[in-house]
C-alpha positions as CSV (number, residue, x, y, z in Angstrom):
1,R,0.0,0.0,0.0
2,R,2.9,2.3,0.7
3,A,4.0,2.0,-2.9
4,G,0.5,3.0,-4.2
5,C,-0.6,-0.5,-5.0
6,A,-4.3,-1.4,-4.6
7,T,-4.2,-5.0,-5.8
8,V,-1.5,-7.7,-6.4
9,I,-1.2,-10.2,-9.2
10,A,1.1,-13.1,-8.4
11,G,2.0,-15.8,-10.9
12,A,3.5,-19.0,-9.7
13,G,4.2,-22.5,-10.9
14,G,4.7,-25.9,-9.2
15,A,3.7,-25.7,-5.6
16,A,2.7,-22.1,-6.2
17,H,3.6,-20.6,-2.8
18,L,3.9,-17.0,-4.0
19,P,0.2,-15.9,-4.1
20,G,-0.5,-17.3,-0.7
21,M,2.6,-15.8,0.9
22,V,1.7,-12.4,-0.5
23,A,-1.9,-12.7,0.7
24,A,-0.6,-13.7,4.1
25,M,1.5,-10.5,4.2
26,T,-1.0,-7.9,2.9
27,A,-4.6,-6.8,3.3
28,L,-4.7,-6.0,-0.4
29,P,-6.7,-8.2,-2.8
30,V,-4.4,-10.9,-4.3
31,I,-5.0,-12.6,-7.6
32,G,-3.1,-15.8,-8.2
33,V,-2.1,-16.9,-11.7
34,P,-1.2,-20.6,-11.9
35,V,1.6,-21.1,-14.3
36,K,1.9,-24.2,-16.5
37,G,4.8,-26.4,-15.6
38,S,6.5,-29.3,-17.2
39,T,5.0,-32.0,-15.0
40,L,1.2,-31.5,-14.6
41,D,0.5,-28.7,-17.1
42,G,-0.2,-26.2,-14.3
43,V,-2.9,-28.3,-12.5
44,D,-0.7,-28.6,-9.5
45,S,-0.3,-24.8,-9.4
46,L,-4.0,-24.3,-9.8
47,H,-4.8,-26.6,-6.9
48,S,-2.2,-25.0,-4.7
49,I,-3.6,-21.5,-5.3
50,V,-7.3,-22.5,-5.1
51,Q,-6.8,-24.4,-1.8
52,M,-5.5,-21.5,0.4
53,P,-6.4,-21.9,4.1
54,R,-9.2,-19.9,5.7
55,G,-8.1,-16.3,6.3
56,I,-5.7,-16.2,3.3
57,P,-8.0,-15.3,0.4
58,V,-6.5,-15.5,-3.1
59,A,-8.7,-15.0,-6.2
60,T,-7.6,-17.5,-8.8
61,V,-7.8,-17.4,-12.6
62,A,-7.2,-20.1,-15.2
63,I,-3.8,-21.6,-15.9
64,N,-1.5,-19.1,-17.7
65,N,-4.3,-16.6,-17.9
66,G,-2.6,-13.3,-16.9
67,V,-5.1,-11.4,-19.1
68,N,-8.0,-12.4,-16.9
69,A,-5.9,-11.6,-13.8
70,G,-5.5,-8.1,-15.2
71,L,-9.1,-7.7,-16.0
72,L,-10.1,-8.9,-12.6
73,A,-7.8,-6.4,-11.0
74,V,-9.4,-3.6,-13.1
75,R,-12.8,-4.7,-11.9
76,I,-11.7,-4.7,-8.3
77,L,-10.1,-1.3,-8.7
78,S,-13.0,0.2,-10.6
79,A,-15.2,-0.1,-7.5
80,G,-13.3,2.9,-6.2
81,I,-12.2,4.7,-9.4
82,P,-15.2,5.9,-11.5
83,G,-13.2,6.2,-14.8
84,L,-12.2,2.5,-14.7
85,I,-15.7,1.1,-14.6
86,G,-16.4,3.0,-17.9
87,A,-13.3,1.6,-19.5
88,M,-14.3,-1.9,-18.4
89,D,-17.8,-1.4,-19.9
90,E,-16.2,-0.3,-23.2
91,Y,-13.8,-3.3,-23.2
92,M,-16.7,-5.7,-22.5
93,E,-18.7,-4.1,-25.3
94,E,-15.7,-4.6,-27.7
95,M,-15.5,-8.3,-26.6
96,E,-19.2,-8.8,-27.2
97,Q,-18.9,-7.4,-30.7
98,E,-15.9,-9.6,-31.4
99,V,-17.8,-12.7,-30.3
100,L,-20.9,-11.7,-32.3
101,G,-18.7,-11.3,-35.4
102,K,-17.3,-14.8,-34.8
103,V,-20.8,-16.2,-34.4
104,E,-21.8,-14.6,-37.7
105,K,-18.7,-16.0,-39.5
106,L,-19.4,-19.5,-37.9
107,Q,-23.0,-19.5,-39.2
108,E,-21.8,-18.3,-42.6
109,V,-19.1,-20.9,-43.3
110,G,-20.2,-23.7,-41.0
111,W,-18.2,-25.2,-38.1
112,E,-15.9,-27.4,-40.2
113,K,-14.6,-24.6,-42.3
114,Y,-14.5,-22.2,-39.3
115,V,-12.4,-24.6,-37.2
116,V,-10.0,-25.3,-40.1
117,K,-9.5,-21.5,-40.6
118,K,-8.7,-21.1,-36.9
119,T,-6.1,-23.9,-36.6
């Protein structure tokens, strides 16, 4: 908080101690990002971050999904910063239009051709 932080994003692989350790040391919201490892594809990290003990809350996003961690941080921060909620609304509208465009294309070409184009 002294550095002006209002939320923390902590990525970790393997046993993924970092998000829990940070949450134990600060009252700020902590978002954990499980990182894909070489052994269990990040599932071990996911379980480690999700299973924090009572009193050590850590919000968790999908494996390797730093984008969602950033978006969640914006949503948390926007509760106290009016300009951010408007920016988040705009971003969500852009995402909706992107998805609707993909739906239209999918209906136009059919799923087989759509999947082939995307791979």
